[in-house]
PDB file of the backbone (N, CA, C, O) and the ligand in Angstrom, with CONECT records:
HET     ZN  A 101       1
ATOM      1  N   MET A   1      15.227  -0.423 -13.877  1.00  0.00           N
ATOM      2  CA  MET A   1      14.679  -0.130 -15.206  1.00  0.00           C
ATOM      3  C   MET A   1      13.905  -1.342 -15.727  1.00  0.00           C
ATOM      4  O   MET A   1      14.428  -2.105 -16.540  1.00  0.00           O
ATOM      5  N   SER A   2      12.709  -1.518 -15.282  1.00  0.00           N
ATOM      6  CA  SER A   2      11.956  -2.696 -15.703  1.00  0.00           C
ATOM      7  C   SER A   2      11.136  -2.393 -16.953  1.00  0.00           C
ATOM      8  O   SER A   2      10.884  -3.288 -17.759  1.00  0.00           O
ATOM      9  N   GLY A   3      10.723  -1.150 -17.119  1.00  0.00           N
ATOM     10  CA  GLY A   3       9.911  -0.802 -18.267  1.00  0.00           C
ATOM     11  C   GLY A   3       8.458  -1.206 -18.127  1.00  0.00           C
ATOM     12  O   GLY A   3       7.646  -0.950 -19.015  1.00  0.00           O
ATOM     13  N   ARG A   4       8.131  -1.840 -17.008  1.00  0.00           N
ATOM     14  CA  ARG A   4       6.744  -2.242 -16.812  1.00  0.00           C
ATOM     15  C   ARG A   4       5.925  -1.064 -16.312  1.00  0.00           C
ATOM     16  O   ARG A   4       6.420  -0.220 -15.565  1.00  0.00           O
ATOM     17  N   ILE A   5       4.702  -1.019 -16.721  1.00  0.00           N
ATOM     18  CA  ILE A   5       3.800   0.002 -16.204  1.00  0.00           C
ATOM     19  C   ILE A   5       2.704  -0.694 -15.410  1.00  0.00           C
ATOM     20  O   ILE A   5       1.903  -1.455 -15.952  1.00  0.00           O
ATOM     21  N   LEU A   6       2.693  -0.415 -14.126  1.00  0.00           N
ATOM     22  CA  LEU A   6       1.709  -1.043 -13.264  1.00  0.00           C
ATOM     23  C   LEU A   6       0.989   0.039 -12.475  1.00  0.00           C
ATOM     24  O   LEU A   6       1.563   1.084 -12.166  1.00  0.00           O
ATOM     25  N   PRO A   7      -0.272  -0.219 -12.153  1.00  0.00           N
ATOM     26  CA  PRO A   7      -0.960   0.744 -11.289  1.00  0.00           C
ATOM     27  C   PRO A   7      -0.303   0.750  -9.920  1.00  0.00           C
ATOM     28  O   PRO A   7      -0.079  -0.305  -9.326  1.00  0.00           O
ATOM     29  N   THR A   8      -0.005   1.905  -9.436  1.00  0.00           N
ATOM     30  CA  THR A   8       0.693   2.012  -8.170  1.00  0.00           C
ATOM     31  C   THR A   8      -0.107   2.882  -7.221  1.00  0.00           C
ATOM     32  O   THR A   8      -0.508   3.999  -7.549  1.00  0.00           O
ATOM     33  N   ILE A   9      -0.325   2.341  -6.042  1.00  0.00           N
ATOM     34  CA  ILE A   9      -1.046   3.083  -5.023  1.00  0.00           C
ATOM     35  C   ILE A   9      -0.075   3.344  -3.882  1.00  0.00           C
ATOM     36  O   ILE A   9       0.620   2.430  -3.440  1.00  0.00           O
ATOM     37  N   GLY A  10      -0.019   4.557  -3.409  1.00  0.00           N
ATOM     38  CA  GLY A  10       0.749   4.835  -2.204  1.00  0.00           C
ATOM     39  C   GLY A  10       2.223   5.037  -2.434  1.00  0.00           C
ATOM     40  O   GLY A  10       2.976   5.136  -1.465  1.00  0.00           O
ATOM     41  N   GLY A  11       2.672   5.102  -3.672  1.00  0.00           N
ATOM     42  CA  GLY A  11       4.078   5.365  -3.887  1.00  0.00           C
ATOM     43  C   GLY A  11       4.286   5.953  -5.265  1.00  0.00           C
ATOM     44  O   GLY A  11       3.803   5.406  -6.256  1.00  0.00           O
ATOM     45  N   ARG A  12       4.991   7.046  -5.335  1.00  0.00           N
ATOM     46  CA  ARG A  12       5.190   7.671  -6.635  1.00  0.00           C
ATOM     47  C   ARG A  12       6.477   7.198  -7.288  1.00  0.00           C
ATOM     48  O   ARG A  12       6.648   7.326  -8.500  1.00  0.00           O
ATOM     49  N   ARG A  13       7.377   6.654  -6.490  1.00  0.00           N
ATOM     50  CA  ARG A  13       8.639   6.198  -7.052  1.00  0.00           C
ATOM     51  C   ARG A  13       8.459   4.829  -7.669  1.00  0.00           C
ATOM     52  O   ARG A  13       7.985   3.913  -6.998  1.00  0.00           O
ATOM     53  N   PRO A  14       8.819   4.667  -8.909  1.00  0.00           N
ATOM     54  CA  PRO A  14       8.653   3.338  -9.515  1.00  0.00           C
ATOM     55  C   PRO A  14       9.524   2.311  -8.812  1.00  0.00           C
ATOM     56  O   PRO A  14      10.659   2.600  -8.432  1.00  0.00           O
ATOM     57  N   GLY A  15       9.001   1.143  -8.647  1.00  0.00           N
ATOM     58  CA  GLY A  15       9.772   0.098  -8.003  1.00  0.00           C
ATOM     59  C   GLY A  15       9.400  -0.092  -6.553  1.00  0.00           C
ATOM     60  O   GLY A  15       9.625  -1.159  -5.982  1.00  0.00           O
ATOM     61  N   PHE A  16       8.829   0.942  -5.952  1.00  0.00           N
ATOM     62  CA  PHE A  16       8.395   0.808  -4.570  1.00  0.00           C
ATOM     63  C   PHE A  16       6.919   1.126  -4.484  1.00  0.00           C
ATOM     64  O   PHE A  16       6.349   1.764  -5.369  1.00  0.00           O
ATOM     65  N   GLY A  17       6.323   0.680  -3.427  1.00  0.00           N
ATOM     66  CA  GLY A  17       4.926   0.998  -3.223  1.00  0.00           C
ATOM     67  C   GLY A  17       4.073  -0.248  -3.283  1.00  0.00           C
ATOM     68  O   GLY A  17       4.557  -1.380  -3.264  1.00  0.00           O
ATOM     69  N   LEU A  18       2.812   0.008  -3.355  1.00  0.00           N
ATOM     70  CA  LEU A  18       1.847  -1.080  -3.319  1.00  0.00           C
ATOM     71  C   LEU A  18       1.197  -1.219  -4.682  1.00  0.00           C
ATOM     72  O   LEU A  18       0.717  -0.241  -5.256  1.00  0.00           O
ATOM     73  N   ARG A  19       1.187  -2.421  -5.187  1.00  0.00           N
ATOM     74  CA  ARG A  19       0.520  -2.661  -6.462  1.00  0.00           C
ATOM     75  C   ARG A  19      -0.531  -3.739  -6.265  1.00  0.00           C
ATOM     76  O   ARG A  19      -0.257  -4.818  -5.740  1.00  0.00           O
ATOM     77  N   VAL A  20      -1.711  -3.425  -6.689  1.00  0.00           N
ATOM     78  CA  VAL A  20      -2.802  -4.399  -6.594  1.00  0.00           C
ATOM     79  C   VAL A  20      -3.368  -4.597  -7.980  1.00  0.00           C
ATOM     80  O   VAL A  20      -3.616  -3.635  -8.708  1.00  0.00           O
ATOM     81  N   ARG A  21      -3.571  -5.846  -8.338  1.00  0.00           N
ATOM     82  CA  ARG A  21      -4.111  -6.113  -9.666  1.00  0.00           C
ATOM     83  C   ARG A  21      -5.251  -7.092  -9.592  1.00  0.00           C
ATOM     84  O   ARG A  21      -5.165  -8.121  -8.921  1.00  0.00           O
ATOM     85  N   LYS A  22      -6.287  -6.776 -10.265  1.00  0.00           N
ATOM     86  CA  LYS A  22      -7.388  -7.721 -10.367  1.00  0.00           C
ATOM     87  C   LYS A  22      -8.043  -7.491 -11.724  1.00  0.00           C
ATOM     88  O   LYS A  22      -8.617  -6.433 -11.982  1.00  0.00           O
ATOM     89  N   ASP A  23      -7.949  -8.472 -12.561  1.00  0.00           N
ATOM     90  CA  ASP A  23      -8.495  -8.332 -13.913  1.00  0.00           C
ATOM     91  C   ASP A  23      -9.826  -9.052 -13.978  1.00  0.00           C
ATOM     92  O   ASP A  23      -9.878 -10.278 -14.068  1.00  0.00           O
ATOM     93  N   GLY A  24     -10.897  -8.287 -13.932  1.00  0.00           N
ATOM     94  CA  GLY A  24     -12.215  -8.904 -14.003  1.00  0.00           C
ATOM     95  C   GLY A  24     -12.656  -9.445 -12.664  1.00  0.00           C
ATOM     96  O   GLY A  24     -11.840  -9.620 -11.760  1.00  0.00           O
ATOM     97  N   THR A  25     -13.937  -9.709 -12.533  1.00  0.00           N
ATOM     98  CA  THR A  25     -14.466 -10.094 -11.220  1.00  0.00           C
ATOM     99  C   THR A  25     -14.063 -11.504 -10.831  1.00  0.00           C
ATOM    100  O   THR A  25     -13.986 -11.814  -9.642  1.00  0.00           O
ATOM    101  N   LYS A  26     -13.803 -12.366 -11.809  1.00  0.00           N
ATOM    102  CA  LYS A  26     -13.482 -13.750 -11.461  1.00  0.00           C
ATOM    103  C   LYS A  26     -11.985 -13.981 -11.329  1.00  0.00           C
ATOM    104  O   LYS A  26     -11.550 -15.055 -10.912  1.00  0.00           O
ATOM    105  N   ALA A  27     -11.198 -12.972 -11.686  1.00  0.00           N
ATOM    106  CA  ALA A  27      -9.750 -13.139 -11.612  1.00  0.00           C
ATOM    107  C   ALA A  27      -9.286 -13.115 -10.165  1.00  0.00           C
ATOM    108  O   ALA A  27      -9.916 -12.523  -9.289  1.00  0.00           O
ATOM    109  N   LEU A  28      -8.180 -13.770  -9.953  1.00  0.00           N
ATOM    110  CA  LEU A  28      -7.576 -13.769  -8.636  1.00  0.00           C
ATOM    111  C   LEU A  28      -6.869 -12.431  -8.424  1.00  0.00           C
ATOM    112  O   LEU A  28      -6.086 -11.986  -9.263  1.00  0.00           O
ATOM    113  N   ALA A  29      -7.158 -11.808  -7.299  1.00  0.00           N
ATOM    114  CA  ALA A  29      -6.475 -10.560  -6.990  1.00  0.00           C
ATOM    115  C   ALA A  29      -5.041 -10.862  -6.573  1.00  0.00           C
ATOM    116  O   ALA A  29      -4.786 -11.783  -5.796  1.00  0.00           O
ATOM    117  N   VAL A  30      -4.121 -10.080  -7.096  1.00  0.00           N
ATOM    118  CA  VAL A  30      -2.730 -10.242  -6.683  1.00  0.00           C
ATOM    119  C   VAL A  30      -2.186  -8.880  -6.283  1.00  0.00           C
ATOM    120  O   VAL A  30      -2.588  -7.856  -6.835  1.00  0.00           O
ATOM    121  N   ALA A  31      -1.286  -8.873  -5.337  1.00  0.00           N
ATOM    122  CA  ALA A  31      -0.716  -7.619  -4.891  1.00  0.00           C
ATOM    123  C   ALA A  31       0.715  -7.850  -4.447  1.00  0.00           C
ATOM    124  O   ALA A  31       1.072  -8.928  -3.972  1.00  0.00           O
ATOM    125  N   ASP A  32       1.527  -6.816  -4.613  1.00  0.00           N
ATOM    126  CA  ASP A  32       2.814  -6.853  -3.950  1.00  0.00           C
ATOM    127  C   ASP A  32       3.138  -5.476  -3.417  1.00  0.00           C
ATOM    128  O   ASP A  32       2.730  -4.459  -3.977  1.00  0.00           O
ATOM    129  N   ALA A  33       3.876  -5.462  -2.329  1.00  0.00           N
ATOM    130  CA  ALA A  33       4.199  -4.205  -1.672  1.00  0.00           C
ATOM    131  C   ALA A  33       5.661  -4.209  -1.290  1.00  0.00           C
ATOM    132  O   ALA A  33       6.175  -5.184  -0.743  1.00  0.00           O
ATOM    133  N   ASP A  34       6.321  -3.108  -1.584  1.00  0.00           N
ATOM    134  CA  ASP A  34       7.721  -2.943  -1.221  1.00  0.00           C
ATOM    135  C   ASP A  34       7.890  -1.585  -0.574  1.00  0.00           C
ATOM    136  O   ASP A  34       7.411  -0.574  -1.086  1.00  0.00           O
ATOM    137  N   CYS A  35       8.565  -1.574   0.538  1.00  0.00           N
ATOM    138  CA  CYS A  35       8.870  -0.297   1.172  1.00  0.00           C
ATOM    139  C   CYS A  35      10.309   0.066   0.840  1.00  0.00           C
ATOM    140  O   CYS A  35      11.182  -0.802   0.831  1.00  0.00           O
ATOM    141  N   PRO A  36      10.567   1.354   0.565  1.00  0.00           N
ATOM    142  CA  PRO A  36      11.949   1.762   0.239  1.00  0.00           C
ATOM    143  C   PRO A  36      12.951   1.444   1.339  1.00  0.00           C
ATOM    144  O   PRO A  36      14.150   1.391   1.065  1.00  0.00           O
ATOM    145  N   CYS A  37      12.509   1.232   2.562  1.00  0.00           N
ATOM    146  CA  CYS A  37      13.439   0.916   3.645  1.00  0.00           C
ATOM    147  C   CYS A  37      14.005  -0.496   3.499  1.00  0.00           C
ATOM    148  O   CYS A  37      15.022  -0.827   4.110  1.00  0.00           O
ATOM    149  N   GLY A  38      13.346  -1.327   2.691  1.00  0.00           N
ATOM    150  CA  GLY A  38      13.849  -2.667   2.454  1.00  0.00           C
ATOM    151  C   GLY A  38      13.416  -3.680   3.498  1.00  0.00           C
ATOM    152  O   GLY A  38      13.755  -4.858   3.388  1.00  0.00           O
ATOM    153  N   GLN A  39      12.678  -3.250   4.503  1.00  0.00           N
ATOM    154  CA  GLN A  39      12.266  -4.177   5.554  1.00  0.00           C
ATOM    155  C   GLN A  39      10.892  -4.766   5.312  1.00  0.00           C
ATOM    156  O   GLN A  39      10.460  -5.668   6.030  1.00  0.00           O
ATOM    157  N   PHE A  40      10.211  -4.261   4.310  1.00  0.00           N
ATOM    158  CA  PHE A  40       8.887  -4.806   4.022  1.00  0.00           C
ATOM    159  C   PHE A  40       8.810  -5.097   2.544  1.00  0.00           C
ATOM    160  O   PHE A  40       8.819  -4.182   1.720  1.00  0.00           O
ATOM    161  N   SER A  41       8.733  -6.362   2.210  1.00  0.00           N
ATOM    162  CA  SER A  41       8.604  -6.758   0.824  1.00  0.00           C
ATOM    163  C   SER A  41       7.811  -8.048   0.798  1.00  0.00           C
ATOM    164  O   SER A  41       8.319  -9.118   1.134  1.00  0.00           O
ATOM    165  N   GLU A  42       6.565  -7.929   0.394  1.00  0.00           N
ATOM    166  CA  GLU A  42       5.701  -9.100   0.432  1.00  0.00           C
ATOM    167  C   GLU A  42       4.800  -9.115  -0.779  1.00  0.00           C
ATOM    168  O   GLU A  42       4.547  -8.079  -1.393  1.00  0.00           O
ATOM    169  N   SER A  43       4.321 -10.286  -1.115  1.00  0.00           N
ATOM    170  CA  SER A  43       3.312 -10.376  -2.151  1.00  0.00           C
ATOM    171  C   SER A  43       2.210 -11.301  -1.655  1.00  0.00           C
ATOM    172  O   SER A  43       2.413 -12.110  -0.751  1.00  0.00           O
ATOM    173  N   ALA A  44       1.049 -11.164  -2.263  1.00  0.00           N
ATOM    174  CA  ALA A  44      -0.096 -11.957  -1.828  1.00  0.00           C
ATOM    175  C   ALA A  44      -0.999 -12.203  -3.016  1.00  0.00           C
ATOM    176  O   ALA A  44      -0.980 -11.456  -3.995  1.00  0.00           O
ATOM    177  N   SER A  45      -1.787 -13.253  -2.921  1.00  0.00           N
ATOM    178  CA  SER A  45      -2.802 -13.487  -3.925  1.00  0.00           C
ATOM    179  C   SER A  45      -4.078 -13.963  -3.240  1.00  0.00           C
ATOM    180  O   SER A  45      -4.039 -14.611  -2.195  1.00  0.00           O
ATOM    181  N   GLY A  46      -5.204 -13.628  -3.852  1.00  0.00           N
ATOM    182  CA  GLY A  46      -6.495 -13.941  -3.243  1.00  0.00           C
ATOM    183  C   GLY A  46      -7.020 -12.734  -2.491  1.00  0.00           C
ATOM    184  O   GLY A  46      -6.258 -12.008  -1.852  1.00  0.00           O
ATOM    185  N   ASP A  47      -8.319 -12.525  -2.569  1.00  0.00           N
ATOM    186  CA  ASP A  47      -8.913 -11.308  -1.995  1.00  0.00           C
ATOM    187  C   ASP A  47      -8.543 -11.105  -0.530  1.00  0.00           C
ATOM    188  O   ASP A  47      -8.153 -10.007  -0.133  1.00  0.00           O
ATOM    189  N   MET A  48      -8.664 -12.151   0.268  1.00  0.00           N
ATOM    190  CA  MET A  48      -8.403 -12.023   1.700  1.00  0.00           C
ATOM    191  C   MET A  48      -6.950 -11.679   1.968  1.00  0.00           C
ATOM    192  O   MET A  48      -6.648 -10.795   2.770  1.00  0.00           O
ATOM    193  N   ASN A  49      -6.050 -12.387   1.288  1.00  0.00           N
ATOM    194  CA  ASN A  49      -4.630 -12.159   1.509  1.00  0.00           C
ATOM    195  C   ASN A  49      -4.200 -10.788   1.024  1.00  0.00           C
ATOM    196  O   ASN A  49      -3.362 -10.133   1.644  1.00  0.00           O
ATOM    197  N   VAL A  50      -4.781 -10.354  -0.097  1.00  0.00           N
ATOM    198  CA  VAL A  50      -4.447  -9.038  -0.628  1.00  0.00           C
ATOM    199  C   VAL A  50      -4.889  -7.959   0.356  1.00  0.00           C
ATOM    200  O   VAL A  50      -4.165  -6.997   0.612  1.00  0.00           O
ATOM    201  N   GLU A  51      -6.085  -8.138   0.899  1.00  0.00           N
ATOM    202  CA  GLU A  51      -6.596  -7.151   1.836  1.00  0.00           C
ATOM    203  C   GLU A  51      -5.704  -7.059   3.070  1.00  0.00           C
ATOM    204  O   GLU A  51      -5.411  -5.962   3.546  1.00  0.00           O
ATOM    205  N   SER A  52      -5.277  -8.201   3.585  1.00  0.00           N
ATOM    206  CA  SER A  52      -4.459  -8.162   4.790  1.00  0.00           C
ATOM    207  C   SER A  52      -3.064  -7.618   4.477  1.00  0.00           C
ATOM    208  O   SER A  52      -2.433  -6.997   5.332  1.00  0.00           O
ATOM    209  N   LEU A  53      -2.585  -7.851   3.256  1.00  0.00           N
ATOM    210  CA  LEU A  53      -1.290  -7.269   2.871  1.00  0.00           C
ATOM    211  C   LEU A  53      -1.378  -5.749   2.835  1.00  0.00           C
ATOM    212  O   LEU A  53      -0.472  -5.056   3.297  1.00  0.00           O
ATOM    213  N   VAL A  54      -2.477  -5.236   2.281  1.00  0.00           N
ATOM    214  CA  VAL A  54      -2.661  -3.782   2.205  1.00  0.00           C
ATOM    215  C   VAL A  54      -2.661  -3.178   3.605  1.00  0.00           C
ATOM    216  O   VAL A  54      -2.067  -2.125   3.837  1.00  0.00           O
ATOM    217  N   ILE A  55      -3.333  -3.854   4.537  1.00  0.00           N
ATOM    218  CA  ILE A  55      -3.408  -3.345   5.906  1.00  0.00           C
ATOM    219  C   ILE A  55      -2.040  -3.396   6.577  1.00  0.00           C
ATOM    220  O   ILE A  55      -1.637  -2.451   7.256  1.00  0.00           O
ATOM    221  N   ARG A  56      -1.324  -4.519   6.381  1.00  0.00           N
ATOM    222  CA  ARG A  56      -0.008  -4.654   7.021  1.00  0.00           C
ATOM    223  C   ARG A  56       0.985  -3.656   6.442  1.00  0.00           C
ATOM    224  O   ARG A  56       1.829  -3.118   7.159  1.00  0.00           O
ATOM    225  N   TYR A  57       0.877  -3.414   5.147  1.00  0.00           N
ATOM    226  CA  TYR A  57       1.788  -2.457   4.519  1.00  0.00           C
ATOM    227  C   TYR A  57       1.543  -1.043   5.069  1.00  0.00           C
ATOM    228  O   TYR A  57       2.484  -0.305   5.359  1.00  0.00           O
ATOM    229  N   GLY A  58       0.262  -0.684   5.204  1.00  0.00           N
ATOM    230  CA  GLY A  58      -0.076   0.624   5.760  1.00  0.00           C
ATOM    231  C   GLY A  58       0.443   0.778   7.180  1.00  0.00           C
ATOM    232  O   GLY A  58       0.948   1.833   7.562  1.00  0.00           O
ATOM    233  N   ARG A  59       0.310  -0.295   7.959  1.00  0.00           N
ATOM    234  CA  ARG A  59       0.756  -0.269   9.346  1.00  0.00           C
ATOM    235  C   ARG A  59       2.266  -0.156   9.433  1.00  0.00           C
ATOM    236  O   ARG A  59       2.796   0.579  10.266  1.00  0.00           O
ATOM    237  N   HIS A  60       2.955  -0.888   8.566  1.00  0.00           N
ATOM    238  CA  HIS A  60       4.420  -0.820   8.551  1.00  0.00           C
ATOM    239  C   HIS A  60       4.859   0.616   8.288  1.00  0.00           C
ATOM    240  O   HIS A  60       5.711   1.153   8.996  1.00  0.00           O
ATOM    241  N   ARG A  61       4.265   1.238   7.257  1.00  0.00           N
ATOM    242  CA  ARG A  61       4.688   2.585   6.873  1.00  0.00           C
ATOM    243  C   ARG A  61       4.389   3.595   7.971  1.00  0.00           C
ATOM    244  O   ARG A  61       5.154   4.537   8.183  1.00  0.00           O
ATOM    245  N   ARG A  62       3.287   3.400   8.662  1.00  0.00           N
ATOM    246  CA  ARG A  62       2.899   4.394   9.665  1.00  0.00           C
ATOM    247  C   ARG A  62       3.635   4.180  10.986  1.00  0.00           C
ATOM    248  O   ARG A  62       4.040   5.143  11.636  1.00  0.00           O
ATOM    249  N   ASP A  63       3.809   2.901  11.388  1.00  0.00           N
ATOM    250  CA  ASP A  63       4.287   2.630  12.745  1.00  0.00           C
ATOM    251  C   ASP A  63       5.669   2.006  12.823  1.00  0.00           C
ATOM    252  O   ASP A  63       6.407   2.252  13.777  1.00  0.00           O
ATOM    253  N   GLU A  64       6.028   1.204  11.833  1.00  0.00           N
ATOM    254  CA  GLU A  64       7.210   0.371  12.002  1.00  0.00           C
ATOM    255  C   GLU A  64       8.392   0.770  11.139  1.00  0.00           C
ATOM    256  O   GLU A  64       9.515   0.333  11.393  1.00  0.00           O
ATOM    257  N   CYS A  65       8.165   1.583  10.137  1.00  0.00           N
ATOM    258  CA  CYS A  65       9.227   1.884   9.191  1.00  0.00           C
ATOM    259  C   CYS A  65      10.353   2.666   9.863  1.00  0.00           C
ATOM    260  O   CYS A  65      10.089   3.644  10.562  1.00  0.00           O
ATOM    261  N   PRO A  66      11.609   2.249   9.662  1.00  0.00           N
ATOM    262  CA  PRO A  66      12.738   2.971  10.240  1.00  0.00           C
ATOM    263  C   PRO A  66      13.012   4.296   9.538  1.00  0.00           C
ATOM    264  O   PRO A  66      13.810   5.100  10.019  1.00  0.00           O
ATOM    265  N   ASN A  67      12.363   4.525   8.419  1.00  0.00           N
ATOM    266  CA  ASN A  67      12.583   5.760   7.665  1.00  0.00           C
ATOM    267  C   ASN A  67      11.564   6.818   8.104  1.00  0.00           C
ATOM    268  O   ASN A  67      10.375   6.678   7.817  1.00  0.00           O
ATOM    269  N   PRO A  68      12.012   7.874   8.796  1.00  0.00           N
ATOM    270  CA  PRO A  68      11.078   8.865   9.332  1.00  0.00           C
ATOM    271  C   PRO A  68      10.298   9.590   8.241  1.00  0.00           C
ATOM    272  O   PRO A  68       9.173  10.029   8.479  1.00  0.00           O
ATOM    273  N   ALA A  69      10.872   9.721   7.058  1.00  0.00           N
ATOM    274  CA  ALA A  69      10.165  10.397   5.968  1.00  0.00           C
ATOM    275  C   ALA A  69       8.958   9.574   5.536  1.00  0.00           C
ATOM    276  O   ALA A  69       7.890  10.119   5.259  1.00  0.00           O
ATOM    277  N   ILE A  70       9.136   8.266   5.483  1.00  0.00           N
ATOM    278  CA  ILE A  70       8.021   7.375   5.128  1.00  0.00           C
ATOM    279  C   ILE A  70       6.922   7.470   6.181  1.00  0.00           C
ATOM    280  O   ILE A  70       5.740   7.577   5.854  1.00  0.00           O
ATOM    281  N   ARG A  71       7.327   7.429   7.443  1.00  0.00           N
ATOM    282  CA  ARG A  71       6.335   7.481   8.517  1.00  0.00           C
ATOM    283  C   ARG A  71       5.567   8.796   8.488  1.00  0.00           C
ATOM    284  O   ARG A  71       4.364   8.823   8.748  1.00  0.00           O
ATOM    285  N   ALA A  72       6.264   9.889   8.169  1.00  0.00           N
ATOM    286  CA  ALA A  72       5.605  11.197   8.117  1.00  0.00           C
ATOM    287  C   ALA A  72       4.559  11.227   7.011  1.00  0.00           C
ATOM    288  O   ALA A  72       3.442  11.703   7.218  1.00  0.00           O
ATOM    289  N   VAL A  73       4.920  10.722   5.841  1.00  0.00           N
ATOM    290  CA  VAL A  73       3.971  10.693   4.724  1.00  0.00           C
ATOM    291  C   VAL A  73       2.776   9.814   5.073  1.00  0.00           C
ATOM    292  O   VAL A  73       1.629  10.191   4.836  1.00  0.00           O
ATOM    293  N   ALA A  74       3.053   8.635   5.640  1.00  0.00           N
ATOM    294  CA  ALA A  74       1.990   7.698   5.974  1.00  0.00           C
ATOM    295  C   ALA A  74       1.061   8.282   7.032  1.00  0.00           C
ATOM    296  O   ALA A  74      -0.154   8.092   6.968  1.00  0.00           O
ATOM    297  N   ALA A  75       1.629   8.994   8.005  1.00  0.00           N
ATOM    298  CA  ALA A  75       0.812   9.601   9.054  1.00  0.00           C
ATOM    299  C   ALA A  75      -0.109  10.659   8.465  1.00  0.00           C
ATOM    300  O   ALA A  75      -1.266  10.780   8.869  1.00  0.00           O
ATOM    301  N   ARG A  76       0.414  11.431   7.501  1.00  0.00           N
ATOM    302  CA  ARG A  76      -0.421  12.446   6.844  1.00  0.00           C
ATOM    303  C   ARG A  76      -1.547  11.796   6.064  1.00  0.00           C
ATOM    304  O   ARG A  76      -2.695  12.238   6.122  1.00  0.00           O
ATOM    305  N   GLN A  77      -1.206  10.732   5.327  1.00  0.00           N
ATOM    306  CA  GLN A  77      -2.231  10.037   4.546  1.00  0.00           C
ATOM    307  C   GLN A  77      -3.283   9.455   5.479  1.00  0.00           C
ATOM    308  O   GLN A  77      -4.478   9.519   5.190  1.00  0.00           O
ATOM    309  N   TYR A  78      -2.839   8.885   6.601  1.00  0.00           N
ATOM    310  CA  TYR A  78      -3.757   8.264   7.535  1.00  0.00           C
ATOM    311  C   TYR A  78      -4.672   9.316   8.158  1.00  0.00           C
ATOM    312  O   TYR A  78      -5.871   9.089   8.318  1.00  0.00           O
ATOM    313  N   ALA A  79      -4.098  10.469   8.508  1.00  0.00           N
ATOM    314  CA  ALA A  79      -4.897  11.551   9.101  1.00  0.00           C
ATOM    315  C   ALA A  79      -5.941  12.036   8.111  1.00  0.00           C
ATOM    316  O   ALA A  79      -7.087  12.291   8.482  1.00  0.00           O
ATOM    317  N   ALA A  80      -5.543  12.163   6.848  1.00  0.00           N
ATOM    318  CA  ALA A  80      -6.483  12.616   5.826  1.00  0.00           C
ATOM    319  C   ALA A  80      -7.601  11.601   5.643  1.00  0.00           C
ATOM    320  O   ALA A  80      -8.761  11.961   5.445  1.00  0.00           O
ATOM    321  N   LEU A  81      -7.236  10.344   5.712  1.00  0.00           N
ATOM    322  CA  LEU A  81      -8.234   9.280   5.574  1.00  0.00           C
ATOM    323  C   LEU A  81      -9.224   9.323   6.733  1.00  0.00           C
ATOM    324  O   LEU A  81     -10.436   9.242   6.535  1.00  0.00           O
ATOM    325  N   GLN A  82      -8.689   9.452   7.944  1.00  0.00           N
ATOM    326  CA  GLN A  82      -9.554   9.514   9.117  1.00  0.00           C
ATOM    327  C   GLN A  82     -10.517  10.691   9.015  1.00  0.00           C
ATOM    328  O   GLN A  82     -11.698  10.587   9.344  1.00  0.00           O
ATOM    329  N   GLN A  83      -9.964  11.834   8.539  1.00  0.00           N
ATOM    330  CA  GLN A  83     -10.774  13.038   8.433  1.00  0.00           C
ATOM    331  C   GLN A  83     -11.923  12.831   7.439  1.00  0.00           C
ATOM    332  O   GLN A  83     -13.061  13.209   7.714  1.00  0.00           O
ATOM    333  N   SER A  84     -11.618  12.231   6.287  1.00  0.00           N
ATOM    334  CA  SER A  84     -12.649  12.059   5.287  1.00  0.00           C
ATOM    335  C   SER A  84     -13.678  11.031   5.766  1.00  0.00           C
ATOM    336  O   SER A  84     -14.857  11.119   5.424  1.00  0.00           O
ATOM    337  N   LEU A  85     -13.223  10.056   6.558  1.00  0.00           N
ATOM    338  CA  LEU A  85     -14.168   9.067   7.090  1.00  0.00           C
ATOM    339  C   LEU A  85     -15.104   9.699   8.104  1.00  0.00           C
ATOM    340  O   LEU A  85     -16.306   9.434   8.095  1.00  0.00           O
ATOM    341  N   SER A  86     -14.554  10.541   8.983  1.00  0.00           N
ATOM    342  CA  SER A  86     -15.404  11.130  10.019  1.00  0.00           C
ATOM    343  C   SER A  86     -16.329  12.177   9.414  1.00  0.00           C
ATOM    344  O   SER A  86     -17.435  12.390   9.911  1.00  0.00           O
ATOM    345  N   LYS A  87     -15.886  12.829   8.353  1.00  0.00           N
ATOM    346  CA  LYS A  87     -16.770  13.780   7.674  1.00  0.00           C
ATOM    347  C   LYS A  87     -17.950  13.047   7.052  1.00  0.00           C
ATOM    348  O   LYS A  87     -19.089  13.510   7.100  1.00  0.00           O
ATOM    349  N   ARG A  88     -17.647  11.890   6.465  1.00  0.00           N
ATOM    350  CA  ARG A  88     -18.702  11.136   5.808  1.00  0.00           C
ATOM    351  C   ARG A  88     -19.743  10.658   6.818  1.00  0.00           C
ATOM    352  O   ARG A  88     -20.928  10.548   6.505  1.00  0.00           O
ATOM    353  N   ARG A  89     -19.280  10.378   8.032  1.00  0.00           N
ATOM    354  CA  ARG A  89     -20.178   9.832   9.029  1.00  0.00           C
ATOM    355  C   ARG A  89     -21.212  10.856   9.488  1.00  0.00           C
ATOM    356  O   ARG A  89     -22.335  10.490   9.835  1.00  0.00           O
ATOM    357  N   LYS A  90     -20.836  12.155   9.492  1.00  0.00           N
ATOM    358  CA  LYS A  90     -21.724  13.195  10.024  1.00  0.00           C
ATOM    359  C   LYS A  90     -22.834  13.579   9.036  1.00  0.00           C
ATOM    360  O   LYS A  90     -23.660  14.440   9.339  1.00  0.00           O
TER     361      LYS A  90
HETATM  362 ZN    ZN A 101       9.584   0.807   5.581  1.00  0.00          ZN2+
END
């Protein structure tokens, strides 16, 4: 029960998921990601580090997470992403 409201990407449950924040173009981007399995909990700051955190978090959820429900959701999201990318290319 933190009471904080943060933009959350990739997770509907409060407290878990990926949060990325960047206030204005000159602000430092900050992000933190937590997986409900408890095996992935990281934070990063700076555009490069935030980007690599987002990629690692996606990979964890799709390939490494011990929770099959998480992997199933991530695989669906990844498939949808691939589909929209290949549609855009044509
Ligand atoms: Zn996990």
